[in-house]
KESE-444184 format. One record per atom (N, C-alpha, C): residue in one letter; residue number from 1; chain; atom name; x, y, z. Coordinates in Angstrom, 1 decimal, m for minus. Layout:
! KESE-444184
aa:A | i:NUM | ch:A | at:CA | x:X | y:Y | z:Z
...
END
This chain:
! KESE-444184
aa:X | i:1 | ch:A | at:N | x:104.5 | y:74.7 | z:104.0
aa:X | i:1 | ch:A | at:CA | x:103.4 | y:75.5 | z:104.5
aa:X | i:1 | ch:A | at:C | x:102.6 | y:76.2 | z:103.4
aa:X | i:2 | ch:A | at:N | x:101.3 | y:76.2 | z:103.4
aa:X | i:2 | ch:A | at:CA | x:100.5 | y:76.8 | z:102.4
aa:X | i:2 | ch:A | at:C | x:100.6 | y:78.4 | z:102.5
aa:X | i:3 | ch:A | at:N | x:100.3 | y:79.1 | z:101.5
aa:X | i:3 | ch:A | at:CA | x:100.2 | y:80.5 | z:101.5
aa:X | i:3 | ch:A | at:C | x:98.8 | y:80.9 | z:101.5
aa:X | i:4 | ch:A | at:N | x:98.4 | y:81.8 | z:102.5
aa:X | i:4 | ch:A | at:CA | x:97.0 | y:82.2 | z:102.6
aa:X | i:4 | ch:A | at:C | x:96.9 | y:83.7 | z:102.2
aa:X | i:5 | ch:A | at:N | x:95.9 | y:84.0 | z:101.4
aa:X | i:5 | ch:A | at:CA | x:95.7 | y:85.3 | z:100.9
aa:X | i:5 | ch:A | at:C | x:94.3 | y:85.8 | z:101.3
aa:X | i:6 | ch:A | at:N | x:94.2 | y:87.0 | z:101.8
aa:X | i:6 | ch:A | at:CA | x:92.9 | y:87.6 | z:102.1
aa:X | i:6 | ch:A | at:C | x:92.4 | y:88.3 | z:100.9
aa:X | i:7 | ch:A | at:N | x:91.2 | y:88.1 | z:100.5
aa:X | i:7 | ch:A | at:CA | x:90.6 | y:88.7 | z:99.3
aa:X | i:7 | ch:A | at:C | x:89.4 | y:89.5 | z:99.7
aa:X | i:8 | ch:A | at:N | x:89.3 | y:90.8 | z:99.2
aa:X | i:8 | ch:A | at:CA | x:88.2 | y:91.6 | z:99.5
aa:X | i:8 | ch:A | at:C | x:86.9 | y:91.0 | z:98.8
aa:X | i:9 | ch:A | at:N | x:85.7 | y:91.2 | z:99.5
aa:X | i:9 | ch:A | at:CA | x:84.5 | y:90.8 | z:98.9
aa:X | i:9 | ch:A | at:C | x:84.3 | y:91.3 | z:97.5
aa:X | i:10 | ch:A | at:N | x:83.7 | y:90.5 | z:96.6
aa:X | i:10 | ch:A | at:CA | x:83.4 | y:91.0 | z:95.3
aa:X | i:10 | ch:A | at:C | x:84.5 | y:90.6 | z:94.3
aa:X | i:11 | ch:A | at:N | x:85.5 | y:90.0 | z:94.7
aa:X | i:11 | ch:A | at:CA | x:86.6 | y:89.6 | z:93.8
aa:X | i:11 | ch:A | at:C | x:86.6 | y:88.0 | z:93.6
aa:X | i:12 | ch:A | at:N | x:85.5 | y:87.5 | z:93.3
aa:X | i:12 | ch:A | at:CA | x:85.3 | y:86.0 | z:93.2
aa:X | i:12 | ch:A | at:C | x:86.2 | y:85.4 | z:92.2
aa:X | i:13 | ch:A | at:N | x:86.3 | y:86.1 | z:91.0
aa:X | i:13 | ch:A | at:CA | x:87.2 | y:85.6 | z:90.0
aa:X | i:13 | ch:A | at:C | x:88.7 | y:85.5 | z:90.4
aa:X | i:14 | ch:A | at:N | x:89.1 | y:86.5 | z:91.2
aa:X | i:14 | ch:A | at:CA | x:90.5 | y:86.5 | z:91.7
aa:X | i:14 | ch:A | at:C | x:90.6 | y:85.4 | z:92.7
aa:X | i:15 | ch:A | at:N | x:89.6 | y:85.3 | z:93.6
aa:X | i:15 | ch:A | at:CA | x:89.7 | y:84.2 | z:94.6
aa:X | i:15 | ch:A | at:C | x:89.8 | y:82.8 | z:94.0
aa:X | i:16 | ch:A | at:N | x:89.0 | y:82.6 | z:92.9
aa:X | i:16 | ch:A | at:CA | x:89.0 | y:81.3 | z:92.2
aa:X | i:16 | ch:A | at:C | x:90.4 | y:81.1 | z:91.6
aa:X | i:17 | ch:A | at:N | x:90.9 | y:82.1 | z:91.0
aa:X | i:17 | ch:A | at:CA | x:92.2 | y:82.0 | z:90.3
aa:X | i:17 | ch:A | at:C | x:93.3 | y:81.7 | z:91.3
aa:X | i:18 | ch:A | at:N | x:93.3 | y:82.3 | z:92.4
aa:X | i:18 | ch:A | at:CA | x:94.3 | y:82.0 | z:93.5
aa:X | i:18 | ch:A | at:C | x:94.2 | y:80.6 | z:94.0
aa:X | i:19 | ch:A | at:N | x:92.9 | y:80.2 | z:94.2
aa:X | i:19 | ch:A | at:CA | x:92.7 | y:78.8 | z:94.7
aa:X | i:19 | ch:A | at:C | x:93.2 | y:77.8 | z:93.6
aa:X | i:20 | ch:A | at:N | x:93.0 | y:78.1 | z:92.3
aa:X | i:20 | ch:A | at:CA | x:93.4 | y:77.2 | z:91.3
aa:X | i:20 | ch:A | at:C | x:95.0 | y:77.2 | z:91.2
aa:X | i:21 | ch:A | at:N | x:95.6 | y:78.2 | z:91.6
aa:X | i:21 | ch:A | at:CA | x:97.1 | y:78.3 | z:91.6
aa:X | i:21 | ch:A | at:C | x:97.7 | y:77.7 | z:92.9
aa:X | i:22 | ch:A | at:N | x:96.8 | y:77.2 | z:93.8
aa:X | i:22 | ch:A | at:CA | x:97.3 | y:76.5 | z:95.0
aa:X | i:22 | ch:A | at:C | x:97.3 | y:77.4 | z:96.3
aa:X | i:23 | ch:A | at:N | x:96.8 | y:78.6 | z:96.2
aa:X | i:23 | ch:A | at:CA | x:96.7 | y:79.4 | z:97.4
aa:X | i:23 | ch:A | at:C | x:95.4 | y:79.1 | z:98.2
aa:X | i:24 | ch:A | at:N | x:95.5 | y:79.3 | z:99.5
aa:X | i:24 | ch:A | at:CA | x:94.3 | y:79.3 | z:100.3
aa:X | i:24 | ch:A | at:C | x:93.8 | y:80.7 | z:100.4
aa:X | i:25 | ch:A | at:N | x:92.5 | y:80.9 | z:100.3
aa:X | i:25 | ch:A | at:CA | x:92.0 | y:82.3 | z:100.4
aa:X | i:25 | ch:A | at:C | x:91.0 | y:82.4 | z:101.6
aa:X | i:26 | ch:A | at:N | x:90.9 | y:83.6 | z:102.1
aa:X | i:26 | ch:A | at:CA | x:90.0 | y:83.9 | z:103.2
aa:X | i:26 | ch:A | at:C | x:89.4 | y:85.3 | z:102.9
aa:X | i:27 | ch:A | at:N | x:88.2 | y:85.5 | z:103.5
aa:X | i:27 | ch:A | at:CA | x:87.6 | y:86.8 | z:103.4
aa:X | i:27 | ch:A | at:C | x:88.5 | y:87.9 | z:104.2
aa:X | i:28 | ch:A | at:N | x:88.4 | y:89.1 | z:103.7
aa:X | i:28 | ch:A | at:CA | x:89.2 | y:90.1 | z:104.3
aa:X | i:28 | ch:A | at:C | x:88.5 | y:90.7 | z:105.4
aa:X | i:29 | ch:A | at:N | x:88.9 | y:90.4 | z:106.6
aa:X | i:29 | ch:A | at:CA | x:88.4 | y:91.0 | z:107.8
aa:X | i:29 | ch:A | at:C | x:89.5 | y:91.3 | z:108.8
aa:X | i:30 | ch:A | at:N | x:89.2 | y:92.0 | z:109.9
aa:X | i:30 | ch:A | at:CA | x:90.2 | y:92.4 | z:110.8
aa:X | i:30 | ch:A | at:C | x:91.1 | y:91.3 | z:111.3
aa:X | i:31 | ch:A | at:N | x:90.5 | y:90.2 | z:111.7
aa:X | i:31 | ch:A | at:CA | x:91.2 | y:89.0 | z:112.2
aa:X | i:31 | ch:A | at:C | x:92.1 | y:88.4 | z:111.2
aa:X | i:32 | ch:A | at:N | x:91.5 | y:88.2 | z:110.0
aa:X | i:32 | ch:A | at:CA | x:92.3 | y:87.4 | z:108.9
aa:X | i:32 | ch:A | at:C | x:93.5 | y:88.2 | z:108.5
aa:X | i:33 | ch:A | at:N | x:93.5 | y:89.5 | z:108.6
aa:X | i:33 | ch:A | at:CA | x:94.7 | y:90.3 | z:108.1
aa:X | i:33 | ch:A | at:C | x:96.0 | y:90.0 | z:108.8
aa:X | i:34 | ch:A | at:N | x:95.9 | y:89.4 | z:109.9
aa:X | i:34 | ch:A | at:CA | x:97.1 | y:89.1 | z:110.7
aa:X | i:34 | ch:A | at:C | x:97.6 | y:87.6 | z:110.5
aa:X | i:35 | ch:A | at:N | x:96.8 | y:86.9 | z:109.7
aa:X | i:35 | ch:A | at:CA | x:97.2 | y:85.5 | z:109.5
aa:X | i:35 | ch:A | at:C | x:97.3 | y:85.1 | z:108.0
aa:X | i:36 | ch:A | at:N | x:97.7 | y:86.1 | z:107.2
aa:X | i:36 | ch:A | at:CA | x:97.8 | y:85.9 | z:105.8
aa:X | i:36 | ch:A | at:C | x:99.2 | y:86.4 | z:105.3
aa:X | i:37 | ch:A | at:N | x:99.6 | y:86.0 | z:104.1
aa:X | i:37 | ch:A | at:CA | x:100.8 | y:86.4 | z:103.6
aa:X | i:37 | ch:A | at:C | x:100.7 | y:87.5 | z:102.5
aa:X | i:38 | ch:A | at:N | x:99.4 | y:87.8 | z:102.1
aa:X | i:38 | ch:A | at:CA | x:99.1 | y:88.9 | z:101.2
aa:X | i:38 | ch:A | at:C | x:97.6 | y:89.2 | z:101.3
aa:X | i:39 | ch:A | at:N | x:97.3 | y:90.4 | z:100.7
aa:X | i:39 | ch:A | at:CA | x:95.9 | y:90.9 | z:100.7
aa:X | i:39 | ch:A | at:C | x:95.7 | y:91.4 | z:99.3
aa:X | i:40 | ch:A | at:N | x:94.5 | y:91.1 | z:98.8
aa:X | i:40 | ch:A | at:CA | x:94.0 | y:91.6 | z:97.5
aa:X | i:40 | ch:A | at:C | x:92.8 | y:92.5 | z:97.7
aa:X | i:41 | ch:A | at:N | x:92.8 | y:93.7 | z:97.2
aa:X | i:41 | ch:A | at:CA | x:91.8 | y:94.7 | z:97.4
aa:X | i:41 | ch:A | at:C | x:91.2 | y:95.1 | z:96.0
aa:X | i:42 | ch:A | at:N | x:90.0 | y:95.7 | z:96.0
aa:X | i:42 | ch:A | at:CA | x:89.4 | y:96.1 | z:94.7
aa:X | i:42 | ch:A | at:C | x:90.0 | y:97.4 | z:94.2
aa:X | i:43 | ch:A | at:N | x:90.4 | y:98.3 | z:95.1
aa:X | i:43 | ch:A | at:CA | x:91.0 | y:99.6 | z:94.6
aa:X | i:43 | ch:A | at:C | x:91.6 | y:100.3 | z:95.8
aa:X | i:44 | ch:A | at:N | x:91.9 | y:101.5 | z:95.5
aa:X | i:44 | ch:A | at:CA | x:92.6 | y:102.4 | z:96.5
aa:X | i:44 | ch:A | at:C | x:91.7 | y:102.8 | z:97.6
aa:X | i:45 | ch:A | at:N | x:90.4 | y:102.6 | z:97.6
aa:X | i:45 | ch:A | at:CA | x:89.6 | y:103.2 | z:98.6
aa:X | i:45 | ch:A | at:C | x:89.7 | y:102.4 | z:99.9
aa:X | i:46 | ch:A | at:N | x:90.2 | y:101.2 | z:99.9
aa:X | i:46 | ch:A | at:CA | x:90.4 | y:100.4 | z:101.1
aa:X | i:46 | ch:A | at:C | x:91.6 | y:100.9 | z:101.9
aa:X | i:47 | ch:A | at:N | x:91.4 | y:101.3 | z:103.2
aa:X | i:47 | ch:A | at:CA | x:92.5 | y:101.8 | z:104.0
aa:X | i:47 | ch:A | at:C | x:93.1 | y:100.7 | z:104.8
aa:X | i:48 | ch:A | at:N | x:94.0 | y:99.9 | z:104.2
aa:X | i:48 | ch:A | at:CA | x:94.6 | y:98.8 | z:104.9
aa:X | i:48 | ch:A | at:C | x:95.6 | y:99.4 | z:105.9
aa:X | i:49 | ch:A | at:N | x:96.2 | y:100.5 | z:105.6
aa:X | i:49 | ch:A | at:CA | x:97.1 | y:101.1 | z:106.6
aa:X | i:49 | ch:A | at:C | x:96.5 | y:101.4 | z:107.9
aa:X | i:50 | ch:A | at:N | x:95.2 | y:101.6 | z:108.0
aa:X | i:50 | ch:A | at:CA | x:94.5 | y:101.8 | z:109.2
aa:X | i:50 | ch:A | at:C | x:94.5 | y:100.6 | z:110.1
aa:X | i:51 | ch:A | at:N | x:94.9 | y:99.5 | z:109.6
aa:X | i:51 | ch:A | at:CA | x:94.9 | y:98.2 | z:110.4
aa:X | i:51 | ch:A | at:C | x:96.2 | y:98.1 | z:111.3
aa:X | i:52 | ch:A | at:N | x:97.0 | y:99.1 | z:111.3
aa:X | i:52 | ch:A | at:CA | x:98.1 | y:99.1 | z:112.2
aa:X | i:52 | ch:A | at:C | x:99.4 | y:98.7 | z:111.5
aa:X | i:53 | ch:A | at:N | x:100.1 | y:97.7 | z:112.1
aa:X | i:53 | ch:A | at:CA | x:101.4 | y:97.4 | z:111.6
aa:X | i:53 | ch:A | at:C | x:101.3 | y:96.1 | z:110.7
aa:X | i:54 | ch:A | at:N | x:100.4 | y:96.2 | z:109.7
aa:X | i:54 | ch:A | at:CA | x:100.3 | y:95.1 | z:108.7
aa:X | i:54 | ch:A | at:C | x:101.5 | y:95.1 | z:107.8
aa:X | i:55 | ch:A | at:N | x:102.2 | y:94.0 | z:107.8
aa:X | i:55 | ch:A | at:CA | x:103.4 | y:93.9 | z:107.0
aa:X | i:55 | ch:A | at:C | x:103.4 | y:92.8 | z:105.9
aa:X | i:56 | ch:A | at:N | x:102.3 | y:92.9 | z:105.1
aa:X | i:56 | ch:A | at:CA | x:102.2 | y:91.9 | z:104.0
aa:X | i:56 | ch:A | at:C | x:101.9 | y:92.7 | z:102.7
aa:X | i:57 | ch:A | at:N | x:102.2 | y:92.1 | z:101.6
aa:X | i:57 | ch:A | at:CA | x:101.9 | y:92.8 | z:100.3
aa:X | i:57 | ch:A | at:C | x:100.4 | y:93.0 | z:100.2
aa:X | i:58 | ch:A | at:N | x:100.1 | y:94.2 | z:99.7
aa:X | i:58 | ch:A | at:CA | x:98.7 | y:94.6 | z:99.4
aa:X | i:58 | ch:A | at:C | x:98.6 | y:94.8 | z:97.9
aa:X | i:59 | ch:A | at:N | x:97.8 | y:94.0 | z:97.2
aa:X | i:59 | ch:A | at:CA | x:97.7 | y:94.0 | z:95.8
aa:X | i:59 | ch:A | at:C | x:96.4 | y:94.7 | z:95.4
aa:X | i:60 | ch:A | at:N | x:96.4 | y:95.7 | z:94.6
aa:X | i:60 | ch:A | at:CA | x:95.3 | y:96.4 | z:94.0
aa:X | i:60 | ch:A | at:C | x:94.8 | y:95.6 | z:92.8
aa:X | i:61 | ch:A | at:N | x:93.6 | y:95.0 | z:92.8
aa:X | i:61 | ch:A | at:CA | x:93.2 | y:94.3 | z:91.6
aa:X | i:61 | ch:A | at:C | x:92.6 | y:95.1 | z:90.5
aa:X | i:62 | ch:A | at:N | x:92.3 | y:96.4 | z:90.8
aa:X | i:62 | ch:A | at:CA | x:91.7 | y:97.3 | z:89.8
aa:X | i:62 | ch:A | at:C | x:92.5 | y:97.3 | z:88.5
aa:X | i:63 | ch:A | at:N | x:91.9 | y:97.1 | z:87.4
aa:X | i:63 | ch:A | at:CA | x:92.6 | y:97.1 | z:86.1
aa:X | i:63 | ch:A | at:C | x:93.4 | y:95.9 | z:85.8
aa:X | i:64 | ch:A | at:N | x:93.3 | y:94.9 | z:86.6
aa:X | i:64 | ch:A | at:CA | x:94.1 | y:93.7 | z:86.3
aa:X | i:64 | ch:A | at:C | x:93.2 | y:92.5 | z:86.2
aa:X | i:65 | ch:A | at:N | x:93.6 | y:91.5 | z:85.4
aa:X | i:65 | ch:A | at:CA | x:92.8 | y:90.3 | z:85.3
aa:X | i:65 | ch:A | at:C | x:93.1 | y:89.4 | z:86.5
aa:X | i:66 | ch:A | at:N | x:92.3 | y:88.4 | z:86.7
aa:X | i:66 | ch:A | at:CA | x:92.6 | y:87.5 | z:87.8
aa:X | i:66 | ch:A | at:C | x:93.9 | y:86.9 | z:87.7
aa:X | i:67 | ch:A | at:N | x:94.3 | y:86.5 | z:86.5
aa:X | i:67 | ch:A | at:CA | x:95.6 | y:85.9 | z:86.3
aa:X | i:67 | ch:A | at:C | x:96.8 | y:86.8 | z:86.6
aa:X | i:68 | ch:A | at:N | x:96.6 | y:88.1 | z:86.2
aa:X | i:68 | ch:A | at:CA | x:97.6 | y:89.1 | z:86.5
aa:X | i:68 | ch:A | at:C | x:97.8 | y:89.2 | z:88.0
aa:X | i:69 | ch:A | at:N | x:96.7 | y:89.2 | z:88.8
aa:X | i:69 | ch:A | at:CA | x:96.8 | y:89.3 | z:90.2
aa:X | i:69 | ch:A | at:C | x:97.5 | y:88.1 | z:90.8
aa:X | i:70 | ch:A | at:N | x:97.2 | y:86.9 | z:90.3
aa:X | i:70 | ch:A | at:CA | x:98.0 | y:85.7 | z:90.7
aa:X | i:70 | ch:A | at:C | x:99.5 | y:85.9 | z:90.5
aa:X | i:71 | ch:A | at:N | x:99.8 | y:86.4 | z:89.3
aa:X | i:71 | ch:A | at:CA | x:101.3 | y:86.6 | z:89.0
aa:X | i:71 | ch:A | at:C | x:101.9 | y:87.6 | z:90.0
aa:X | i:72 | ch:A | at:N | x:101.2 | y:88.7 | z:90.3
aa:X | i:72 | ch:A | at:CA | x:101.7 | y:89.7 | z:91.2
aa:X | i:72 | ch:A | at:C | x:102.0 | y:89.0 | z:92.6
aa:X | i:73 | ch:A | at:N | x:101.0 | y:88.3 | z:93.0
aa:X | i:73 | ch:A | at:CA | x:101.1 | y:87.6 | z:94.3
aa:X | i:73 | ch:A | at:C | x:102.3 | y:86.6 | z:94.3
aa:X | i:74 | ch:A | at:N | x:102.4 | y:85.9 | z:93.3
aa:X | i:74 | ch:A | at:CA | x:103.5 | y:84.9 | z:93.1
aa:X | i:74 | ch:A | at:C | x:104.8 | y:85.6 | z:93.2
aa:X | i:75 | ch:A | at:N | x:105.0 | y:86.7 | z:92.5
aa:X | i:75 | ch:A | at:CA | x:106.2 | y:87.5 | z:92.5
aa:X | i:75 | ch:A | at:C | x:106.5 | y:88.1 | z:93.9
aa:X | i:76 | ch:A | at:N | x:105.5 | y:88.6 | z:94.5
aa:X | i:76 | ch:A | at:CA | x:105.8 | y:89.2 | z:95.8
aa:X | i:76 | ch:A | at:C | x:106.0 | y:88.3 | z:97.0
aa:X | i:77 | ch:A | at:N | x:105.6 | y:87.0 | z:96.8
aa:X | i:77 | ch:A | at:CA | x:105.7 | y:86.0 | z:97.9
aa:X | i:77 | ch:A | at:C | x:106.9 | y:85.1 | z:97.7
aa:X | i:78 | ch:A | at:N | x:107.7 | y:85.4 | z:96.7
aa:X | i:78 | ch:A | at:CA | x:108.9 | y:84.5 | z:96.5
aa:X | i:78 | ch:A | at:C | x:109.9 | y:84.7 | z:97.6
END
């Protein structure tokens, strides 16, 4: 089964790096958050906790390269 990652708008480089690494990506919206294995956000300003009982890794891309984000996702989804 493939691993699907929700990516916040504006993180095109991260989205492309995830796709190159074999992940399926989707836009981050209310519906997609419940059908993904991880979420990537731009920074701390996004209130993912407000989405209820979301139980997937949330990766903050701020200060990281796209490749570093892919590595973090890989580590957390093992």
